[in-house]
N, CA, C and O of each residue as an XYZ file, in Angstrom:
488
protein
N      52.343      8.886   -144.575
C      53.253      9.480   -145.581
C      53.239     11.032   -146.068
O      52.704     11.370   -147.124
N      53.818     11.846   -145.275
C      53.409     13.463   -145.853
C      54.201     13.531   -147.080
O      54.392     12.568   -147.822
N      54.595     14.555   -147.237
C      54.889     15.242   -148.960
C      56.146     15.064   -148.669
O      56.567     14.003   -149.131
N      57.193     15.890   -147.883
C      58.211     16.454   -147.345
C      59.104     14.895   -146.960
O      60.229     14.897   -147.460
N      58.805     13.778   -146.267
C      59.378     12.745   -146.574
C      59.616     11.733   -147.841
O      60.492     10.883   -148.002
N      58.318     12.202   -148.842
C      58.474     11.733   -150.088
C      59.157     12.130   -151.182
O      59.465     11.368   -152.098
N      59.403     13.253   -151.139
C      60.593     14.033   -151.732
C      61.915     14.131   -151.212
O      62.823     14.529   -151.942
N      62.173     13.729   -149.723
C      63.398     13.216   -149.774
C      63.722     11.993   -149.912
O      64.852     11.506   -149.937
N      62.272     11.267   -150.042
C      63.287     10.082   -150.800
C      63.238      9.522   -151.758
O      63.735      8.413   -151.955
N      62.483     10.341   -152.725
C      62.893     10.824   -154.301
C      64.453     11.433   -154.303
O      65.328     10.919   -155.000
N      64.659     12.417   -153.570
C      65.974     12.970   -153.810
C      67.079     12.101   -153.668
O      68.028     12.127   -154.451
N      66.935     10.693   -151.900
C      67.923     10.225   -152.405
C      68.412      8.969   -153.073
O      69.566      8.561   -153.201
N      67.392      8.504   -153.427
C      67.173      7.389   -154.431
C      67.873      7.982   -155.957
O      68.463      7.210   -156.713
N      67.687      9.606   -156.291
C      68.505      9.661   -157.298
C      69.703      9.766   -157.093
O      70.552      9.161   -157.749
N      69.905     10.422   -156.305
C      71.424     11.149   -155.551
C      72.346      9.202   -155.749
O      73.406      8.996   -156.341
N      71.500      8.169   -155.059
C      72.296      6.855   -155.254
C      72.076      6.140   -156.216
O      72.484      4.979   -156.247
N      71.260      6.789   -157.376
C      71.513      6.132   -159.077
C      72.585      6.939   -159.374
O      72.875      6.173   -160.293
N      73.461      7.798   -159.447
C      74.505      7.988   -159.922
C      75.508      7.507   -159.750
O      76.433      7.599   -160.556
N      75.578      6.772   -158.475
C      76.412      6.363   -157.699
C      76.992      4.664   -158.085
O      78.113      4.155   -158.108
N      75.356      4.052   -158.407
C      75.186      2.763   -158.733
C      76.215      2.133   -159.984
O      76.129      2.589   -161.124
N      77.034      1.215   -159.692
C      77.658      0.249   -160.452
C      76.864     -0.834   -161.615
O      76.042     -1.705   -161.332
N      77.350     -0.504   -162.881
C      75.974     -1.274   -163.807
C      77.346     -2.688   -164.377
O      76.950     -3.745   -164.869
N      78.257     -2.514   -164.257
C      79.234     -3.505   -164.181
C      79.119     -5.173   -163.503
O      79.611     -6.249   -163.842
N      78.439     -4.850   -162.671
C      78.566     -5.819   -161.546
C      77.482     -6.869   -161.666
O      76.289     -6.587   -161.780
N      78.010     -8.191   -161.630
C      77.460     -9.677   -162.575
C      76.572    -10.149   -161.115
O      76.982     -9.998   -159.964
N      75.663    -10.567   -161.404
C      74.782    -10.856   -160.305
C      75.298    -12.146   -160.079
O      75.633    -13.126   -160.745
N      75.226    -11.710   -158.611
C      75.847    -12.467   -157.805
C      74.621    -13.280   -156.760
O      73.645    -12.630   -156.384
N      74.775    -14.550   -156.409
C      74.055    -15.259   -155.620
C      74.226    -16.082   -154.533
O      75.148    -16.895   -154.482
N      73.521    -15.957   -153.774
C      73.904    -16.982   -152.144
C      74.560    -18.426   -152.465
O      73.881    -19.243   -153.086
N      75.954    -18.767   -152.023
C      76.379    -19.780   -152.514
C      77.246    -19.909   -153.761
O      77.594    -21.005   -154.201
N      77.552    -18.842   -154.264
C      78.659    -18.834   -155.604
C      80.321    -18.243   -154.584
O      80.612    -17.488   -153.656
N      80.885    -19.049   -155.394
C      82.500    -19.138   -155.175
C      83.138    -17.631   -155.725
O      83.538    -17.606   -156.889
N      83.229    -16.461   -154.951
C      83.601    -15.546   -155.779
C      85.074    -14.451   -155.655
O      85.615    -14.211   -154.575
N      85.425    -14.031   -156.647
C      86.880    -13.442   -156.584
C      86.682    -12.217   -156.309
O      86.227    -11.630   -157.290
N      86.817    -11.567   -155.424
C      86.751     -9.254   -155.552
C      88.099     -8.792   -155.299
O      88.679     -8.927   -154.222
N      88.548     -8.275   -156.273
C      89.540     -7.698   -156.057
C      89.330     -5.914   -155.688
O      88.520     -5.181   -156.257
N      90.491     -5.418   -154.370
C      89.821     -4.678   -154.297
C      91.095     -3.835   -154.223
O      92.246     -4.248   -154.365
N      90.656     -2.462   -153.952
C      91.986     -1.268   -154.636
C      92.679     -1.164   -153.355
O      91.856     -0.881   -152.485
N      93.650     -1.258   -152.972
C      94.364     -1.250   -151.531
C      95.709      0.201   -152.264
O      96.116      0.364   -153.414
N      95.992      0.893   -151.108
C      97.054      1.994   -151.156
C      97.971      1.982   -150.057
O      97.608      2.445   -148.975
N      98.977      1.564   -150.191
C     100.396      1.482   -149.632
C     100.855      2.676   -149.424
O     101.061      3.110   -150.558
N     101.174      3.563   -148.590
C     101.719      4.994   -149.492
C     101.524      5.741   -150.210
O     100.546      6.454   -149.988
N     102.182      5.947   -151.223
C     101.940      6.602   -152.052
C     101.294      5.248   -153.713
O     100.967      5.663   -154.825
N     101.308      4.031   -153.368
C     101.331      3.453   -154.525
C      99.931      2.574   -154.548
O      99.505      2.107   -153.491
N      99.294      2.387   -155.686
C      97.850      0.921   -155.445
C      98.431      0.080   -156.352
O      99.154      0.119   -157.347
N      97.770     -0.805   -155.548
C      97.854     -1.896   -156.202
C      96.419     -3.046   -155.944
O      96.314     -3.180   -154.725
N      95.572     -3.695   -156.512
C      94.576     -4.366   -156.780
C      94.678     -6.009   -155.850
O      95.248     -6.958   -156.388
N      94.143     -6.122   -154.644
C      94.167     -7.048   -153.711
C      92.853     -8.173   -154.107
O      91.641     -7.960   -154.072
N      93.297     -8.920   -154.335
C      92.426    -10.386   -154.777
C      91.720    -11.208   -153.230
O      92.447    -11.733   -152.387
N      90.588    -11.171   -153.157
C      90.139    -11.997   -152.057
C      89.067    -12.791   -152.548
O      88.099    -12.300   -153.129
N      89.280    -14.567   -152.233
C      87.932    -15.257   -152.785
C      87.660    -15.991   -151.844
O      88.504    -16.386   -151.040
N      86.107    -16.360   -151.795
C      85.452    -17.084   -151.173
C      84.326    -17.135   -151.441
O      83.798    -16.432   -152.302
N      83.513    -18.332   -150.463
C      82.025    -18.538   -150.522
C      81.207    -17.348   -149.978
O      81.477    -16.734   -148.945
N      80.053    -17.073   -150.903
C      79.037    -15.951   -150.266
C      78.371    -16.537   -149.810
O      77.791    -17.442   -150.410
N      78.151    -16.220   -148.358
C      77.574    -16.889   -147.379
C      75.582    -16.046   -147.052
O      74.469    -16.473   -146.745
N      76.271    -14.622   -147.402
C      75.045    -14.414   -147.340
C      74.876    -12.632   -148.121
O      75.761    -11.778   -148.174
N      74.177    -12.585   -148.372
C      73.720    -11.181   -149.774
C      72.469    -10.248   -148.923
O      71.452    -10.841   -148.564
N      72.600     -9.090   -148.702
C      71.577     -7.857   -148.537
C      71.507     -7.102   -149.723
O      72.553     -6.559   -150.079
N      70.523     -6.954   -150.392
C      69.926     -6.069   -151.460
C      69.518     -4.804   -150.481
O      68.765     -4.778   -149.507
N      70.333     -3.720   -151.134
C      69.295     -2.549   -150.598
C      69.935     -1.688   -151.291
O      70.840     -1.131   -150.671
N      69.727     -1.238   -152.827
C      70.217     -0.758   -153.403
C      71.719      0.067   -153.586
O      72.461     -0.488   -154.396
N      72.100      0.932   -153.143
C      73.532      1.439   -152.925
C      74.367      0.738   -152.217
O      75.466      0.289   -152.541
N      73.615      0.642   -150.924
C      74.502     -0.250   -150.005
C      74.444     -2.071   -149.869
O      74.578     -2.724   -148.835
N      74.266     -2.450   -150.897
C      73.939     -3.685   -151.297
C      75.543     -4.389   -150.929
O      76.604     -4.082   -151.472
N      75.305     -5.518   -149.726
C      76.715     -6.112   -148.985
C      76.388     -7.863   -149.510
O      75.345     -8.419   -149.857
N      77.805     -8.356   -149.366
C      78.156     -9.590   -150.010
C      79.019     -9.854   -148.497
O      79.868     -9.075   -148.062
N      78.592    -11.111   -147.836
C      79.880    -11.795   -147.007
C      80.035    -12.776   -147.823
O      79.358    -13.495   -148.558
N      81.850    -12.512   -147.279
C      82.708    -13.535   -148.080
C      82.729    -14.888   -147.130
O      82.239    -14.726   -146.013
N      83.266    -16.272   -147.457
C      83.806    -16.911   -145.891
C      84.889    -17.734   -146.981
O      84.605    -18.236   -148.069
N      86.162    -17.686   -146.316
C      87.059    -18.438   -146.560
C      87.666    -19.042   -145.502
O      87.614    -18.518   -144.390
N      88.364    -20.303   -145.733
C      89.078    -20.850   -144.403
C      90.632    -20.576   -144.774
O      91.077    -21.230   -145.717
N      91.421    -19.747   -144.173
C      92.671    -19.868   -144.062
C      93.278    -20.207   -142.622
O      92.935    -19.887   -141.484
N      94.570    -21.173   -143.259
C      95.343    -21.827   -142.565
C      94.128    -22.371   -140.983
O      94.118    -21.859   -139.864
N      93.404    -23.337   -141.419
C      92.846    -23.522   -140.232
C      91.532    -23.279   -139.674
O      90.675    -24.090   -139.327
N      91.530    -22.078   -139.653
C      90.944    -20.533   -139.668
C      89.657    -19.951   -140.272
O      89.988    -19.177   -141.171
N      88.486    -20.005   -140.156
C      87.344    -19.257   -140.661
C      87.608    -18.255   -140.745
O      88.186    -17.955   -139.700
N      87.530    -17.026   -141.711
C      87.583    -15.864   -142.072
C      86.392    -15.305   -142.387
O      85.541    -16.155   -142.651
N      86.098    -14.414   -142.441
C      84.545    -13.954   -142.976
C      84.461    -12.513   -143.181
O      84.739    -11.906   -142.147
N      84.203    -11.845   -144.061
C      84.299    -10.290   -144.485
C      83.656    -10.097   -145.104
O      83.370    -10.852   -146.033
N      82.986     -8.714   -144.830
C      81.527     -7.874   -145.745
C      82.137     -7.142   -146.456
O      83.044     -6.442   -146.007
N      81.697     -7.131   -148.045
C      81.727     -5.839   -148.980
C      80.961     -4.896   -149.898
O      80.332     -5.315   -150.870
N      81.005     -4.118   -149.694
C      80.054     -3.295   -150.525
C      80.280     -3.555   -151.334
O      81.476     -3.336   -151.529
N      79.521     -4.242   -152.611
C      79.725     -4.080   -154.097
C      79.351     -2.878   -154.536
O      78.723     -3.193   -155.547
N      79.308     -1.718   -154.466
C      79.312     -0.319   -155.165
C      79.901      0.313   -154.892
O      79.822      1.486   -155.257
N      81.117     -0.299   -153.828
C      82.089      0.954   -152.970
C      83.262      0.852   -155.233
O      83.367      0.134   -156.227
N      83.758      2.209   -154.624
C      84.768      2.649   -155.385
C      86.058      2.163   -155.737
O      86.798      2.330   -156.706
N      86.136      1.330   -154.375
C      87.590      0.749   -154.161
C      87.565     -1.044   -154.912
O      88.521     -1.794   -155.107
N      86.015     -1.274   -155.201
C      86.053     -2.503   -155.136
C      86.508     -2.708   -156.921
O      85.534     -2.325   -157.569
N      87.491     -3.113   -157.742
C      88.049     -3.070   -158.804
C      87.160     -3.625   -159.519
O      86.417     -2.974   -160.254
N      87.085     -5.787   -159.318
C      86.506     -6.322   -160.396
C      86.180     -7.416   -159.496
O      86.763     -7.726   -158.457
N      85.035     -8.026   -160.109
C      84.162     -8.936   -159.707
C      84.035    -10.163   -160.173
O      83.378    -10.239   -161.212
N      84.509    -11.285   -159.681
C      84.924    -12.734   -161.061
C      83.511    -13.661   -160.282
O      83.308    -13.665   -159.068
N      82.737    -14.329   -161.214
C      81.941    -15.545   -160.200
C      83.157    -16.568   -160.986
O      83.671    -16.487   -162.102
N      83.364    -17.654   -159.729
C      84.863    -18.399   -160.399
C      83.838    -20.236   -160.513
O      84.244    -21.255   -161.072
N      82.675    -20.063   -159.863
C      81.667    -21.273   -159.655
C      80.812    -20.932   -159.216
O      81.008    -19.921   -158.541
N      79.006    -21.560   -159.252
C      78.096    -21.345   -159.270
C      77.629    -22.706   -158.361
O      77.754    -23.809   -158.894
N      77.127    -22.616   -157.075
C      76.344    -23.720   -156.275
C      75.078    -23.832   -156.443
O      74.492    -22.962   -157.088
N      74.472    -24.786   -155.971
C      73.511    -25.256   -155.829
C      72.900    -25.249   -154.163
O      73.080    -26.246   -153.464
N      72.113    -23.933   -153.578
C      71.681    -24.084   -152.158
C      70.040    -23.876   -151.979
O      69.257    -23.482   -152.843
N      69.811    -24.173   -150.902
C      68.327    -24.071   -150.393
C      67.807    -23.125   -149.361
O      66.679    -22.984   -148.889
N      69.159    -22.397   -149.099
C      69.116    -21.587   -148.315
C      69.333    -19.992   -148.717
O      69.586    -19.665   -149.876
N      69.218    -19.114   -147.723
C      69.525    -17.710   -148.137
C      70.644    -17.170   -147.839
O      71.497    -16.508   -148.430
N      70.391    -17.799   -146.248
C      72.049    -17.819   -145.414
C      72.615    -18.526   -145.302
O      71.831    -19.400   -144.930
N      73.973    -19.150   -145.341
C      74.766    -20.303   -144.958
C      75.316    -19.966   -143.846
O      76.542    -20.058   -143.786
N      74.737    -19.596   -142.936
C      75.663    -19.704   -141.844
C      75.955    -20.695   -141.106
O      76.765    -20.739   -140.179
N      75.076    -21.760   -141.650
C      75.265    -22.883   -141.238
C      76.814    -23.600   -141.364
O      77.309    -24.462   -140.639
N      77.284    -23.041   -142.343
C      78.642    -23.413   -142.758
C      79.923    -23.049   -142.202
O      81.040    -23.267   -142.671
N      79.521    -22.328   -140.888
C      80.214    -21.631   -139.323
C      80.857    -23.141   -139.112
O      82.067    -23.355   -139.193
N      80.046    -23.970   -138.879
C      79.618    -25.399   -137.716
C      80.867    -26.065   -138.538
O      81.971    -25.963   -138.004
N      80.800    -26.575   -139.493
C      81.041    -27.387   -140.474
C      82.598    -27.197   -140.481
O      83.206    -26.240   -140.002
N      83.292    -28.634   -141.315
C      84.948    -28.307   -141.230
C      85.100    -29.171   -142.447
O      84.156    -29.893   -142.769
N      86.298    -29.160   -143.210
C      86.660    -30.124   -144.194
C      85.717    -30.093   -145.318
O      85.190    -29.136   -145.886
N      85.587    -31.900   -145.590
C      84.787    -31.920   -146.983
C      83.131    -31.500   -147.016
O      82.360    -31.299   -147.955
N      82.936    -31.460   -145.311
C      81.739    -30.933   -145.141
C      80.960    -30.122   -145.640
O      79.764    -30.075   -145.926
N      82.241    -29.192   -145.725
C      81.592    -27.641   -146.237
C      81.307    -27.328   -148.030
O      81.175    -26.268   -148.641
N      81.291    -28.698   -148.466
C      81.115    -28.321   -150.074
C      80.261    -28.163   -150.416
O      79.483    -29.024   -150.004
N      79.729    -27.338   -151.152
C      78.214    -27.557   -151.844
C      78.388    -27.959   -153.332
O      79.450    -27.957   -153.954
N      76.932    -28.368   -153.878
C      77.360    -29.075   -155.026
C      77.128    -28.133   -156.216
O      76.288    -27.233   -156.240
N      77.781    -28.380   -156.971
C      78.060    -27.227   -158.461
C      76.618    -27.149   -159.245
O      75.695    -27.962   -159.201
N      76.691    -26.195   -159.810
C      75.493    -25.477   -160.550
C      75.645    -25.451   -161.825
O      76.698    -24.860   -162.067
N      75.132    -25.789   -162.763
C      75.445    -25.200   -164.665
C      74.503    -24.528   -164.777
O      73.485    -24.886   -164.185
N      74.489    -23.612   -165.376
C      73.602    -22.645   -166.103
C      74.380    -22.127   -166.714
O      74.059    -21.222   -167.484
C-alpha cells in the first residue's frame, strides 16, 4: 500500500465520521424494528413508519444497512435501509429474538407460525 492510497483512506474516513449518527440503537439480526422514514409529498413532509424483522445486517461504517422483512396481505416484502441516512428519523426496537444465524434468509421459505422467533430477554 503506497502513501497516496493511505492518505486517501484517512480522508474518506474523516469525511464519513462527520455524517455518522450517534443516536442509533444497537440492532442485531432477529430484532423486530420500527423505522420512521421522512417522506416528502409535494411541499409537505411526514414520517412513515415501517416495521419488520431484521433478516440481514451489513456493517460498513457510513454505509451500514439492515434488511427488514414483513408479510403484507400474504406477500413477503423486504426492504433495505441505510441506517445513517438523513431520511431516517427514528429507530426503535420492539422485540429482540434469539437466533443462531447471521443471515435469516431461511425465513423466506417459511410461512405462518413457522416464522416465529424465540424472544430474548436482556
